[in-house]
TINU-991060 format. One line per field, with one value per residue: residue number from 0; x, y, z of N, C-alpha, C, O in turn; residue in three letters. Coordinates in steps of 0.001 Angstrom, whole numbers. Layout:
<lumzas>
resi (NUM | ...);
n_x (X | ...);
n_y (Y | ...);
n_z (Z | ...);
ca_x (X | ...);
ca_y (Y | ...);
ca_z (Z | ...);
c_x (X | ...);
c_y (Y | ...);
c_z (Z | ...);
o_x (X | ...);
o_y (Y | ...);
o_z (Z | ...);
resn (ALA | ...);
</lumzas>
This chain:
<lumzas>
resi (0 | 1 | 2 | 3 | 4 | 5 | 6 | 7 | 8 | 9 | 10 | 11 | 12 | 13 | 14 | 15 | 16 | 17 | 18 | 19 | 20 | 21 | 22 | 23 | 24 | 25 | 26 | 27 | 28 | 29 | 30 | 31 | 32 | 33 | 34 | 35 | 36 | 37 | 38 | 39 | 40 | 41 | 42 | 43 | 44 | 45 | 46 | 47 | 48 | 49 | 50 | 51 | 52 | 53 | 54 | 55 | 56 | 57 | 58 | 59 | 60 | 61 | 62 | 63 | 64 | 65 | 66 | 67 | 68 | 69 | 70 | 71 | 72 | 73 | 74 | 75 | 76 | 77 | 78 | 79 | 80 | 81 | 82 | 83 | 84 | 85 | 86 | 87 | 88 | 89 | 90 | 91 | 92 | 93 | 94 | 95 | 96 | 97 | 98 | 99 | 100 | 101 | 102 | 103 | 104 | 105 | 106 | 107 | 108 | 109 | 110 | 111 | 112 | 113 | 114 | 115 | 116 | 117 | 118 | 119 | 120 | 121 | 122 | 123 | 124 | 125 | 126 | 127 | 128 | 129 | 130 | 131 | 132 | 133 | 134 | 135 | 136 | 137 | 138 | 139 | 140 | 141 | 142 | 143 | 144 | 145 | 146 | 147 | 148 | 149 | 150 | 151 | 152 | 153 | 154 | 155 | 156 | 157 | 158 | 159 | 160 | 161 | 162 | 163 | 164 | 165 | 166 | 167 | 168 | 169 | 170 | 171 | 172 | 173 | 174 | 175 | 176 | 177 | 178 | 179 | 180 | 181 | 182 | 183 | 184 | 185 | 186 | 187 | 188 | 189 | 190 | 191 | 192 | 193 | 194 | 195 | 196 | 197 | 198 | 199 | 200 | 201 | 202 | 203 | 204 | 205 | 206 | 207 | 208 | 209 | 210 | 211);
n_x (855 | 510 | 2116 | 235 | -740 | -2511 | -3741 | -5000 | -8122 | -9679 | -10845 | -9151 | -6553 | -3586 | -4004 | -3607 | -984 | 534 | -169 | 737 | 3491 | 4129 | 3469 | 5424 | 7833 | 7454 | 6559 | 5509 | 3646 | 287 | -1468 | -3816 | -6163 | -8310 | -11300 | -12427 | -12892 | -12489 | -10799 | -8544 | -7891 | -7152 | -4905 | -1351 | 335 | -2 | -693 | -1122 | -1988 | -2423 | -3992 | -4877 | -7149 | -6952 | -9392 | -11293 | -10162 | -10267 | -13015 | -13952 | -12554 | -13622 | -16311 | -16244 | -15848 | -13303 | -11595 | -11141 | -10127 | -7748 | -6343 | -5866 | -4364 | -2116 | -1007 | -174 | 951 | 3259 | 3329 | 2772 | 2696 | 1845 | 2429 | -403 | -1277 | 799 | 600 | -1913 | -1433 | -805 | -1776 | -3449 | -4443 | -3597 | -4846 | -8054 | -8540 | -8795 | -8843 | -6589 | -5698 | -4153 | -2310 | 422 | 1991 | 1770 | 1675 | 233 | 1343 | 1129 | 3382 | 5180 | 4526 | 6637 | 8862 | 12240 | 15028 | 18564 | 19802 | 18142 | 15932 | 12458 | 10311 | 7846 | 4662 | 2447 | 5168 | 6716 | 8013 | 11349 | 13427 | 16056 | 16497 | 17580 | 18835 | 18115 | 18071 | 19077 | 17454 | 15541 | 14096 | 15577 | 17610 | 19940 | 19232 | 20625 | 21959 | 20693 | 19418 | 17195 | 13751 | 10279 | 8066 | 4857 | 3235 | 1673 | 1570 | 3097 | 4477 | 4948 | 6460 | 5930 | 7819 | 11108 | 12494 | 11094 | 11506 | 12684 | 13635 | 14774 | 14166 | 14979 | 13200 | 13302 | 12849 | 13967 | 12272 | 10374 | 10476 | 10145 | 8964 | 9400 | 8307 | 8245 | 6367 | 5614 | 6197 | 6513 | 6113 | 6519 | 7055 | 6521 | 7115 | 6381 | 6564 | 9174 | 11336 | 14311 | 15194 | 12796 | 11459 | 13198 | 12821 | 10130 | 10395 | 11958 | 10083 | 8262 | 9564 | 10139 | 10432 | 9318);
n_y (-1199 | 2239 | 5042 | 7223 | 10578 | 12834 | 16007 | 18358 | 19773 | 22466 | 24675 | 26864 | 26884 | 27119 | 25106 | 23956 | 24635 | 23398 | 20699 | 20299 | 20681 | 18514 | 16406 | 16817 | 16257 | 13674 | 11711 | 9177 | 8934 | 9084 | 11949 | 13452 | 15865 | 16773 | 16896 | 14872 | 12934 | 10172 | 9565 | 11035 | 9700 | 7232 | 7734 | 7532 | 9600 | 12980 | 16303 | 19537 | 22431 | 26054 | 29229 | 32652 | 34117 | 33116 | 32700 | 32232 | 30007 | 28049 | 27914 | 26921 | 24530 | 23148 | 23070 | 21322 | 18957 | 17906 | 17833 | 15621 | 13695 | 14885 | 15223 | 12545 | 11751 | 13390 | 12237 | 9768 | 9377 | 10358 | 13820 | 16978 | 20389 | 23565 | 27001 | 28622 | 26130 | 25138 | 26895 | 26195 | 23911 | 24637 | 26419 | 29012 | 31660 | 34942 | 36296 | 37034 | 35944 | 33116 | 29540 | 27232 | 23953 | 22817 | 20707 | 20841 | 22400 | 25890 | 29267 | 31661 | 34477 | 37913 | 39660 | 42213 | 45781 | 48267 | 46847 | 46500 | 46437 | 45460 | 47838 | 49713 | 50324 | 50505 | 47671 | 46105 | 44690 | 42410 | 40003 | 39442 | 37704 | 36545 | 34820 | 33868 | 30633 | 29316 | 26249 | 24703 | 22275 | 18979 | 17140 | 14807 | 16037 | 18213 | 17248 | 17621 | 20254 | 23363 | 24823 | 27913 | 28387 | 30093 | 30759 | 31188 | 33495 | 34498 | 36175 | 37388 | 36529 | 34213 | 31121 | 30369 | 28233 | 26417 | 24592 | 24775 | 22778 | 21778 | 23471 | 23589 | 25186 | 28556 | 32014 | 35421 | 38352 | 41323 | 40443 | 37303 | 34360 | 31291 | 29296 | 26789 | 23658 | 20575 | 17452 | 14232 | 12498 | 14761 | 17546 | 20967 | 24100 | 27651 | 29023 | 28768 | 25916 | 25013 | 27213 | 27872 | 27354 | 25446 | 24641 | 24398 | 22419 | 20285 | 19862 | 19032 | 16708 | 15207 | 14894 | 13175 | 10761 | 10273 | 8388 | 8455);
n_z (0 | -800 | 771 | 2841 | 3380 | 5263 | 4685 | 6667 | 6307 | 7400 | 6490 | 6664 | 5774 | 3683 | 1555 | -997 | -1872 | 96 | -267 | -2912 | -2602 | -939 | -2649 | -4520 | -3168 | -2368 | -4496 | -4667 | -2711 | -1381 | -1252 | 623 | 766 | 3193 | 5215 | 6497 | 9232 | 9452 | 7316 | 8014 | 10377 | 9367 | 7862 | 7335 | 8027 | 9228 | 8331 | 9507 | 8365 | 8514 | 8405 | 9065 | 11522 | 14920 | 16535 | 14479 | 13239 | 15316 | 15705 | 13204 | 13141 | 15351 | 14593 | 12472 | 13704 | 14374 | 16518 | 18420 | 16695 | 15767 | 18167 | 18788 | 16547 | 16848 | 19022 | 18190 | 15565 | 12890 | 12806 | 11536 | 12086 | 10720 | 10692 | 11799 | 12376 | 13926 | 16127 | 17134 | 18572 | 21110 | 24147 | 25611 | 23533 | 22730 | 20689 | 20237 | 22716 | 23208 | 23776 | 22480 | 21247 | 23264 | 23374 | 23731 | 26477 | 26954 | 25594 | 23258 | 22365 | 21097 | 18938 | 20589 | 20760 | 19228 | 18317 | 17264 | 14998 | 15028 | 14467 | 15439 | 13914 | 13467 | 13429 | 11404 | 12218 | 10864 | 11060 | 8177 | 5489 | 4582 | 6907 | 9200 | 10647 | 13570 | 14518 | 17391 | 18547 | 17646 | 15065 | 13179 | 11130 | 10461 | 8945 | 6388 | 6102 | 6296 | 9278 | 10305 | 7943 | 5695 | 5981 | 5031 | 6466 | 7768 | 10054 | 13090 | 15629 | 17948 | 19242 | 22688 | 24425 | 27496 | 28300 | 27634 | 26327 | 24179 | 22099 | 18881 | 16915 | 16532 | 16020 | 15263 | 15540 | 16172 | 18818 | 20221 | 19194 | 19428 | 16639 | 15662 | 16841 | 18614 | 19696 | 20760 | 18469 | 17136 | 15066 | 14428 | 12752 | 12728 | 10448 | 6841 | 5300 | 2787 | 1197 | 1139 | -574 | -1324 | 1268 | 2691 | 1205 | 1631 | 4369 | 4351 | 2825 | 4572 | 6610 | 5394 | 5354 | 7948 | 10901 | 13814);
ca_x (0 | 1290 | 2035 | -799 | -617 | -3726 | -3603 | -6270 | -8875 | -10728 | -11274 | -8324 | -5150 | -3136 | -3939 | -3124 | 474 | 1086 | -356 | 1615 | 4866 | 4255 | 3476 | 6713 | 8942 | 7138 | 5621 | 4885 | 2669 | -1070 | -1682 | -5265 | -6667 | -9563 | -11871 | -13097 | -12190 | -12113 | -9643 | -7411 | -7542 | -6559 | -3674 | -101 | 892 | -973 | -175 | -2155 | -1632 | -3373 | -3824 | -6011 | -7290 | -7127 | -10789 | -11946 | -9603 | -10796 | -14450 | -14108 | -11998 | -14595 | -17548 | -16049 | -15728 | -11974 | -10748 | -10731 | -9308 | -6421 | -5688 | -5410 | -3292 | -927 | -451 | 136 | 1568 | 4026 | 2384 | 3432 | 1877 | 2432 | 1907 | -1437 | -1291 | 1714 | 51 | -3068 | -983 | -564 | -2932 | -4163 | -4033 | -3990 | -5756 | -9426 | -8649 | -9370 | -7992 | -6330 | -5889 | -3511 | -1529 | 1685 | 1769 | 2342 | 721 | 447 | 1251 | 1374 | 4608 | 4933 | 4717 | 7952 | 9963 | 13261 | 16158 | 19816 | 20173 | 17134 | 14828 | 11218 | 9882 | 6397 | 3918 | 3043 | 6478 | 6414 | 9175 | 12347 | 14226 | 16887 | 16087 | 18670 | 18440 | 18578 | 18241 | 19163 | 16186 | 15510 | 13536 | 16613 | 18652 | 20133 | 18839 | 21710 | 21632 | 20628 | 18702 | 16113 | 12411 | 9308 | 7147 | 3783 | 2510 | 1718 | 1600 | 4112 | 4285 | 5844 | 6291 | 6296 | 9011 | 12062 | 13051 | 10364 | 11929 | 13615 | 14184 | 14578 | 14350 | 14950 | 12511 | 13264 | 13063 | 14042 | 11030 | 10370 | 9946 | 9856 | 8876 | 9450 | 8009 | 7844 | 6038 | 5127 | 7104 | 5676 | 6883 | 5822 | 7277 | 5838 | 8090 | 5912 | 6897 | 10533 | 12348 | 14971 | 15222 | 11455 | 11182 | 13978 | 12136 | 8944 | 10874 | 12338 | 8860 | 7598 | 10275 | 10419 | 9838 | 9578);
ca_y (0 | 3466 | 5877 | 8250 | 11722 | 13651 | 17440 | 18634 | 20891 | 23038 | 25912 | 28000 | 26664 | 27232 | 23662 | 23532 | 24725 | 22371 | 19403 | 20228 | 20516 | 17132 | 15556 | 17016 | 15611 | 12248 | 11424 | 7865 | 8989 | 9594 | 13167 | 13605 | 17064 | 16222 | 17247 | 13647 | 12403 | 8781 | 9578 | 11502 | 8637 | 6104 | 8144 | 7200 | 10858 | 14082 | 17668 | 20502 | 23817 | 27014 | 30663 | 33433 | 34460 | 31950 | 32390 | 31640 | 28669 | 27130 | 27743 | 26012 | 23247 | 22493 | 22848 | 20161 | 17763 | 17353 | 17933 | 14326 | 13020 | 15501 | 14888 | 11160 | 11709 | 14042 | 11353 | 8428 | 9227 | 11540 | 14938 | 18244 | 21599 | 24677 | 28343 | 28514 | 24717 | 25019 | 27634 | 25478 | 22845 | 25193 | 26719 | 30278 | 32572 | 36332 | 36701 | 36632 | 35399 | 31782 | 28396 | 26331 | 22537 | 22492 | 19470 | 21207 | 23526 | 27156 | 30282 | 32230 | 35931 | 38741 | 40450 | 43478 | 47032 | 48870 | 45978 | 47179 | 45599 | 45754 | 49234 | 50587 | 50572 | 49854 | 46542 | 46013 | 43477 | 41083 | 39580 | 38902 | 37581 | 35516 | 35021 | 32723 | 29740 | 28654 | 24927 | 24637 | 20866 | 18117 | 16463 | 14168 | 16927 | 19177 | 16584 | 18227 | 21669 | 24068 | 25679 | 29297 | 28494 | 31075 | 30262 | 32259 | 33720 | 35506 | 35986 | 38422 | 35807 | 33161 | 30245 | 30533 | 26977 | 26380 | 23762 | 25169 | 21607 | 21473 | 24388 | 22979 | 26255 | 29890 | 33090 | 36753 | 39456 | 42263 | 39575 | 35896 | 33614 | 29905 | 29193 | 25378 | 22855 | 19136 | 16654 | 12871 | 12352 | 16054 | 18620 | 22054 | 25285 | 28913 | 29378 | 27971 | 25160 | 24869 | 28453 | 28199 | 26901 | 24157 | 24265 | 23957 | 21133 | 19255 | 19575 | 18232 | 15390 | 14514 | 14511 | 12050 | 9513 | 10261 | 7322 | 8798);
ca_z (0 | -843 | 1962 | 2773 | 4288 | 5279 | 4908 | 7336 | 5754 | 8255 | 5855 | 7043 | 5431 | 2299 | 1392 | -2307 | -1960 | 972 | -923 | -4083 | -2121 | -472 | -3843 | -5190 | -2449 | -2174 | -5578 | -4517 | -1616 | -1617 | -469 | 696 | 1426 | 3696 | 6515 | 6929 | 10402 | 9206 | 6416 | 8821 | 11319 | 8644 | 7187 | 8020 | 8511 | 9241 | 8263 | 9873 | 8057 | 9045 | 8181 | 9521 | 12933 | 15775 | 16870 | 13308 | 13055 | 16318 | 15448 | 12070 | 13549 | 16217 | 13826 | 11596 | 14536 | 14165 | 17711 | 18960 | 15689 | 15748 | 19429 | 18669 | 15551 | 17408 | 20046 | 17701 | 14248 | 12480 | 12774 | 11205 | 12134 | 9974 | 10973 | 12829 | 12739 | 15054 | 17264 | 17683 | 19466 | 22438 | 24980 | 25493 | 22469 | 22958 | 19620 | 20529 | 24067 | 23072 | 24052 | 21364 | 21574 | 24531 | 23309 | 24354 | 27376 | 26527 | 25163 | 21929 | 22475 | 19920 | 18999 | 21295 | 20021 | 19336 | 17923 | 16461 | 14627 | 15731 | 14201 | 16018 | 12986 | 13883 | 12612 | 11235 | 12539 | 10985 | 10587 | 6856 | 4625 | 4857 | 8108 | 9535 | 11732 | 14285 | 14995 | 18774 | 18885 | 16469 | 14798 | 11857 | 10108 | 10070 | 8159 | 5079 | 6161 | 6991 | 10424 | 9858 | 6666 | 5695 | 5688 | 4791 | 7588 | 7760 | 11318 | 14123 | 16903 | 17972 | 20395 | 23837 | 25172 | 28910 | 28406 | 26594 | 25650 | 22944 | 21043 | 17925 | 16101 | 17093 | 15048 | 15869 | 14862 | 17289 | 19971 | 19820 | 19421 | 18985 | 15276 | 15397 | 18057 | 18414 | 20885 | 20381 | 17035 | 16637 | 14667 | 13941 | 12380 | 12517 | 9041 | 5823 | 4510 | 1402 | 484 | 1562 | -1532 | -1114 | 2684 | 3061 | 556 | 2321 | 5627 | 4040 | 2405 | 5798 | 7325 | 4712 | 5637 | 9394 | 11718 | 15231);
c_x (888 | 1117 | 946 | -496 | -1887 | -3350 | -4954 | -6896 | -9937 | -11079 | -10359 | -6877 | -4857 | -2903 | -3305 | -1600 | 1141 | 992 | 594 | 3069 | 5100 | 4301 | 4817 | 7825 | 8706 | 6129 | 4926 | 3773 | 1300 | -1280 | -3169 | -5606 | -8079 | -9998 | -12613 | -12295 | -11718 | -10884 | -8396 | -6943 | -6821 | -5217 | -2453 | 509 | -163 | -225 | -1329 | -1656 | -2627 | -2994 | -5036 | -6027 | -7593 | -8588 | -11541 | -11458 | -10217 | -12285 | -14677 | -13648 | -13012 | -15873 | -17447 | -15800 | -14370 | -11124 | -10245 | -9820 | -7887 | -5668 | -5118 | -4240 | -1997 | -272 | 158 | 941 | 2379 | 3092 | 3167 | 2420 | 2598 | 1693 | 845 | -1603 | -286 | 1109 | -1090 | -2675 | -871 | -1875 | -3580 | -3568 | -4512 | -4994 | -7153 | -9626 | -9318 | -8347 | -7839 | -6408 | -5208 | -2760 | -165 | 1443 | 2485 | 1262 | 1127 | 266 | 1443 | 2743 | 4315 | 5121 | 6149 | 9106 | 10949 | 14376 | 17423 | 20277 | 19158 | 15987 | 13591 | 10822 | 8366 | 5881 | 2685 | 4484 | 6247 | 7679 | 10129 | 13145 | 14965 | 16283 | 17328 | 18149 | 18993 | 18557 | 18329 | 17845 | 16237 | 14988 | 14504 | 17671 | 18738 | 19713 | 19934 | 21190 | 21695 | 19966 | 17536 | 14804 | 11448 | 8260 | 6053 | 2996 | 2683 | 1837 | 2632 | 3895 | 5359 | 5683 | 6654 | 7601 | 9990 | 12596 | 12309 | 10765 | 12984 | 14278 | 13859 | 14932 | 14300 | 14198 | 12281 | 13522 | 13276 | 12710 | 11185 | 9729 | 9754 | 9841 | 8897 | 9177 | 7491 | 7586 | 5518 | 6312 | 6224 | 6501 | 5986 | 5942 | 6528 | 6880 | 7678 | 6199 | 8368 | 11612 | 12994 | 14960 | 13858 | 11101 | 11965 | 13316 | 10907 | 9331 | 11271 | 11109 | 8240 | 8314 | 10566 | 9692 | 10121 | 9322);
c_y (1246 | 4246 | 6924 | 9341 | 12552 | 15094 | 17920 | 19910 | 21316 | 24443 | 27088 | 27869 | 26907 | 25813 | 23240 | 23560 | 23691 | 21005 | 19249 | 20018 | 19088 | 16160 | 15647 | 16231 | 14118 | 11816 | 10076 | 7860 | 9440 | 10780 | 13500 | 14870 | 16758 | 16843 | 16049 | 13007 | 10971 | 8697 | 10008 | 10396 | 7488 | 6447 | 7775 | 8423 | 11945 | 15410 | 18614 | 21909 | 24766 | 28431 | 31366 | 33612 | 33213 | 31686 | 31742 | 30215 | 27676 | 26892 | 26744 | 24602 | 22454 | 22156 | 21620 | 18868 | 17099 | 17263 | 16562 | 13580 | 13560 | 15212 | 13469 | 11062 | 12289 | 13189 | 10091 | 8343 | 10460 | 12697 | 16224 | 19384 | 22739 | 25967 | 28269 | 27058 | 24377 | 25683 | 26878 | 24354 | 23321 | 25615 | 28052 | 31157 | 33977 | 36799 | 36158 | 36025 | 34024 | 30731 | 27580 | 24887 | 22114 | 21172 | 19678 | 22399 | 24783 | 28090 | 30847 | 33738 | 36620 | 39408 | 41785 | 44679 | 47512 | 47946 | 46746 | 46198 | 46067 | 47189 | 50232 | 50925 | 49805 | 48775 | 46475 | 44672 | 43480 | 40989 | 38860 | 38879 | 36510 | 35857 | 33728 | 31929 | 29059 | 27325 | 24730 | 23217 | 20072 | 17366 | 15900 | 15121 | 18029 | 18546 | 17194 | 19680 | 22423 | 24856 | 27131 | 29467 | 29462 | 30432 | 31446 | 32305 | 34710 | 35314 | 37199 | 37822 | 34693 | 32309 | 30515 | 29286 | 27136 | 25621 | 24136 | 23987 | 21272 | 22409 | 23720 | 24018 | 27599 | 30926 | 34417 | 37704 | 40521 | 41556 | 38155 | 35212 | 32195 | 29818 | 27753 | 24645 | 21372 | 18445 | 15302 | 12811 | 13648 | 16927 | 19718 | 23304 | 26506 | 29346 | 28419 | 27189 | 25045 | 26101 | 28821 | 27539 | 25601 | 23713 | 23739 | 22613 | 20005 | 18879 | 18705 | 16824 | 14567 | 14045 | 13267 | 10730 | 9325 | 9120 | 7597 | 7615);
c_z (0 | 456 | 1782 | 3786 | 4145 | 5575 | 5421 | 6791 | 6760 | 7775 | 6068 | 6607 | 3965 | 1786 | 77 | -2370 | -1059 | 292 | -2108 | -3670 | -1637 | -1647 | -4563 | -4502 | -2256 | -3239 | -5461 | -3459 | -2120 | -681 | -524 | 1459 | 1890 | 5020 | 7104 | 8061 | 10166 | 8308 | 7173 | 9760 | 10629 | 8009 | 8027 | 8686 | 8410 | 9210 | 8567 | 9554 | 8726 | 8715 | 8752 | 11021 | 13762 | 16156 | 15709 | 13090 | 14041 | 16119 | 14314 | 12431 | 14379 | 15457 | 12937 | 12376 | 14480 | 15429 | 18176 | 17991 | 15678 | 17043 | 19371 | 17688 | 16116 | 18484 | 19457 | 16413 | 13886 | 12146 | 12542 | 11253 | 11443 | 10305 | 12078 | 13262 | 13816 | 16288 | 17934 | 18625 | 20907 | 23112 | 24681 | 24396 | 22797 | 21906 | 19911 | 21899 | 24051 | 23483 | 22779 | 21879 | 22866 | 24533 | 23955 | 25271 | 26893 | 26041 | 23816 | 22023 | 21123 | 20059 | 19688 | 20375 | 20206 | 19036 | 17049 | 16134 | 15343 | 15543 | 14746 | 15091 | 13431 | 12887 | 12557 | 11740 | 11635 | 10504 | 9262 | 6011 | 5114 | 6104 | 8439 | 10694 | 12299 | 14830 | 16402 | 19327 | 17599 | 16313 | 13390 | 10776 | 9700 | 9166 | 6757 | 4996 | 6911 | 8196 | 9955 | 8501 | 6805 | 5251 | 5589 | 5914 | 7206 | 9052 | 12223 | 15517 | 16802 | 19213 | 21444 | 24714 | 26647 | 29112 | 27295 | 25785 | 24359 | 21800 | 20175 | 17044 | 16712 | 16035 | 15786 | 14957 | 15924 | 18601 | 19450 | 20102 | 18887 | 17611 | 14823 | 16725 | 17687 | 19740 | 20416 | 18867 | 16413 | 16233 | 14096 | 13748 | 12287 | 11061 | 8115 | 5011 | 3043 | 556 | 646 | 716 | -1065 | 344 | 3132 | 2462 | 1218 | 3638 | 5380 | 3600 | 3627 | 6566 | 6701 | 4923 | 7134 | 10080 | 13193 | 16156);
o_x (1892 | 104 | 761 | -54 | -2281 | -2717 | -5944 | -6288 | -10946 | -11546 | -10712 | -6041 | -5753 | -1766 | -2547 | -985 | 2196 | 1961 | 1190 | 3796 | 6157 | 5079 | 5286 | 8659 | 9652 | 4963 | 3884 | 3043 | 1188 | -1270 | -3710 | -5368 | -8959 | -9171 | -13339 | -11153 | -10645 | -10020 | -7324 | -5742 | -5970 | -4461 | -2514 | 1117 | -1098 | 737 | -2394 | -976 | -3551 | -1819 | -6098 | -5054 | -8389 | -9007 | -12329 | -12249 | -10639 | -12768 | -15492 | -14284 | -13235 | -16452 | -18448 | -15571 | -14275 | -10043 | -9037 | -8866 | -6928 | -4460 | -4012 | -3250 | -915 | 894 | 925 | 1574 | 2211 | 2188 | 4114 | 1410 | 3817 | 467 | 1172 | -2022 | -489 | 1105 | -1226 | -3507 | -845 | -2955 | -4194 | -2357 | -5685 | -5882 | -7386 | -10740 | -10281 | -7146 | -8815 | -7116 | -5637 | -2587 | 343 | 746 | 3644 | 78 | 2207 | -832 | 1861 | 3199 | 3301 | 5791 | 6794 | 10231 | 10550 | 14637 | 17363 | 21049 | 19289 | 15138 | 13658 | 10972 | 7685 | 6579 | 1941 | 4948 | 5646 | 8337 | 9777 | 13497 | 14564 | 15650 | 18029 | 17134 | 20205 | 18982 | 17735 | 17202 | 16900 | 15401 | 14278 | 18548 | 17743 | 19821 | 20152 | 20126 | 22647 | 19948 | 16968 | 14757 | 11767 | 7654 | 6280 | 2179 | 3671 | 2165 | 3000 | 3201 | 6505 | 4868 | 7563 | 8396 | 9731 | 13097 | 12845 | 10401 | 14046 | 15350 | 12810 | 15868 | 13647 | 14508 | 11199 | 14325 | 12819 | 12090 | 12011 | 8578 | 9257 | 10610 | 8472 | 9741 | 6450 | 8498 | 5033 | 7299 | 5284 | 7464 | 4845 | 5030 | 5982 | 7481 | 8533 | 6090 | 8770 | 12682 | 12325 | 14742 | 13777 | 10511 | 11456 | 13257 | 10667 | 8664 | 10962 | 11089 | 7745 | 7726 | 11171 | 8497 | 11059 | 9491);
o_y (1302 | 4122 | 7450 | 9068 | 12921 | 15379 | 17890 | 20980 | 20638 | 25283 | 28211 | 28669 | 26903 | 25377 | 22271 | 22616 | 23160 | 20246 | 18188 | 19262 | 18513 | 15206 | 14668 | 15615 | 13371 | 11579 | 9851 | 6877 | 10094 | 10625 | 13792 | 14950 | 16508 | 17259 | 16186 | 12591 | 10595 | 7846 | 9427 | 10179 | 6837 | 5544 | 7715 | 8328 | 11850 | 15620 | 18511 | 22522 | 24333 | 28796 | 30762 | 33303 | 32364 | 30530 | 30819 | 29321 | 26588 | 25782 | 25830 | 23614 | 21265 | 21087 | 20952 | 17814 | 15873 | 16674 | 16368 | 12919 | 12793 | 14978 | 13224 | 10381 | 11747 | 13398 | 9405 | 7314 | 11508 | 12571 | 16521 | 19355 | 22873 | 26022 | 27884 | 26787 | 23415 | 25099 | 26911 | 23888 | 22505 | 25207 | 28224 | 31369 | 34185 | 37599 | 34952 | 35625 | 33785 | 30996 | 27277 | 24625 | 21151 | 20569 | 18793 | 23333 | 24741 | 27756 | 30561 | 34242 | 36001 | 39684 | 42419 | 44594 | 47206 | 48219 | 47543 | 45257 | 46972 | 47709 | 51440 | 51742 | 48613 | 48933 | 46755 | 43659 | 44460 | 41770 | 37786 | 39904 | 35676 | 37013 | 32641 | 32485 | 28325 | 27291 | 24605 | 22987 | 20440 | 17002 | 16455 | 15018 | 18710 | 19253 | 17272 | 20290 | 22136 | 25473 | 27529 | 30572 | 29627 | 29671 | 32558 | 31291 | 35636 | 34398 | 37928 | 38523 | 34276 | 32729 | 30839 | 29277 | 27888 | 25963 | 23843 | 24174 | 20547 | 22164 | 23331 | 23777 | 27776 | 30745 | 34525 | 37844 | 40610 | 42018 | 37827 | 35459 | 31929 | 30215 | 27512 | 24969 | 20975 | 18806 | 15214 | 13051 | 13636 | 17033 | 19433 | 23548 | 26422 | 29964 | 27404 | 27763 | 24986 | 26049 | 29942 | 27202 | 24747 | 22535 | 22753 | 21764 | 18892 | 17700 | 17747 | 15854 | 13378 | 12939 | 12397 | 9673 | 8329 | 8909 | 7036 | 7733);
o_z (710 | 1144 | 684 | 4902 | 3039 | 6592 | 4690 | 6810 | 6954 | 8545 | 5706 | 7028 | 3120 | 1608 | 37 | -2865 | -1405 | 279 | -2291 | -4314 | -1897 | -1642 | -5144 | -5164 | -2007 | -2921 | -6076 | -3334 | -3156 | 540 | -1590 | 2664 | 1066 | 5832 | 8089 | 7864 | 10639 | 8519 | 7004 | 9922 | 11236 | 7652 | 9255 | 9752 | 7615 | 9949 | 7959 | 10377 | 9414 | 8741 | 8910 | 11709 | 13359 | 16107 | 15913 | 12791 | 13648 | 16342 | 14440 | 12065 | 14150 | 15650 | 12676 | 11783 | 14532 | 15405 | 18310 | 18402 | 15590 | 17006 | 19851 | 17956 | 15890 | 18819 | 20133 | 16175 | 14508 | 11320 | 13270 | 10550 | 11561 | 10210 | 13201 | 14387 | 14557 | 17372 | 19157 | 19404 | 21829 | 22686 | 23628 | 24336 | 23105 | 22198 | 19834 | 22240 | 24780 | 23531 | 22092 | 22851 | 23502 | 25592 | 24644 | 24875 | 26481 | 26068 | 23299 | 21791 | 20144 | 21169 | 19395 | 19345 | 21209 | 19454 | 16200 | 16883 | 16175 | 16350 | 14545 | 15447 | 13733 | 11676 | 13544 | 11693 | 11633 | 9673 | 9235 | 5835 | 5948 | 6340 | 8022 | 11591 | 11602 | 15526 | 16584 | 20460 | 16585 | 17298 | 12514 | 9621 | 8700 | 8670 | 6037 | 3933 | 8088 | 8141 | 9284 | 7958 | 7885 | 4285 | 6008 | 6261 | 6429 | 9147 | 12147 | 16474 | 15703 | 20139 | 21130 | 25637 | 27000 | 29987 | 26128 | 24676 | 23521 | 20650 | 20662 | 16487 | 17332 | 15257 | 16824 | 13774 | 16505 | 19412 | 18355 | 21136 | 18014 | 17430 | 13723 | 17630 | 16602 | 20773 | 19766 | 18076 | 15282 | 16960 | 13354 | 14475 | 11832 | 10513 | 8548 | 4102 | 2159 | -669 | 332 | 1223 | -482 | 629 | 3865 | 3131 | 1353 | 3986 | 6116 | 3963 | 3712 | 7107 | 7418 | 4692 | 7530 | 9873 | 13759 | 17370);
resn (MET | SER | ARG | THR | VAL | ALA | VAL | VAL | ASP | TYR | GLY | MET | GLY | ASN | LEU | ARG | SER | VAL | ALA | LYS | ALA | LEU | GLU | HIS | VAL | ALA | PRO | GLU | ALA | ARG | VAL | LEU | VAL | THR | SER | ASP | ALA | ALA | VAL | ILE | ALA | ALA | ALA | GLU | ARG | VAL | VAL | MET | PRO | GLY | GLN | GLY | ALA | MET | PRO | ASP | CYS | MET | ARG | GLU | PHE | THR | ALA | ARG | GLY | LEU | ARG | ASP | THR | ILE | LEU | LYS | ALA | ALA | ALA | GLU | LYS | PRO | PHE | LEU | GLY | ILE | CYS | VAL | GLY | GLU | GLN | MET | LEU | PHE | GLY | HIS | ALA | GLU | GLU | GLY | ASN | VAL | MET | ALA | LEU | GLY | ILE | LEU | PRO | GLY | ARG | ILE | PRO | ARG | PHE | PRO | ALA | GLY | LEU | ALA | ASP | ALA | ASP | GLY | ASN | LEU | LEU | LYS | VAL | PRO | HIS | MET | GLY | TRP | ASN | GLU | VAL | GLU | GLN | VAL | GLN | SER | HIS | ALA | LEU | TRP | GLN | GLY | VAL | PRO | ASP | GLY | ALA | ARG | PHE | TYR | PHE | VAL | HIS | SER | TYR | TYR | VAL | GLN | PRO | ASP | ASP | PRO | ALA | VAL | THR | ALA | GLY | ARG | THR | ARG | TYR | GLY | ILE | PRO | PHE | THR | SER | ALA | VAL | ALA | HIS | ALA | ASN | ILE | PHE | ALA | THR | GLN | PHE | HIS | PRO | GLU | LYS | SER | ALA | GLU | ALA | GLY | LEU | GLN | LEU | LEU | LYS | ASN | PHE | MET | SER | TRP | GLN | PRO);
</lumzas>
């Protein structure tokens, strides 16, 4: 049987570009964009992308009856969260004062006002564009990805884990923030690997062969 990966559709993700990138790095795999809980449960791997406001994401996610399925998948199989899909793994979100899934302890604050670069120039929020990711722990998904590689970001909020040990990548945008997390069979990124050229494709390729 061919490998299957479910790209979770809850109406809030850049699903087509994620699916196309996965098909590119693993042409032998079946990439299923789906909101069907049974399909997600049966897939070998799960990718949870996300864009937009956290309250809208959680509302759509809950309305589609996906919470229990995703909690089970995140506990049992290779699981990749992207952008809001990473943020949803944590707890309280400042955006809309809502609770996300709470799989990993921590919160999702907004970048503070008055961010500035090393020269004192004010930085805009959202953080949008290419930025370096420092690999702060070794991980199978970093294989073949240079430390300090640049990835593409679009976000105003970021995750703040309670346990520093889950931080797999760190980026500076006025302040240092966690830009990738890893725990057991979960890996998640604030950046968009599907929009991040060779480094992003390598990360996705690693995910498709990862056996946590």
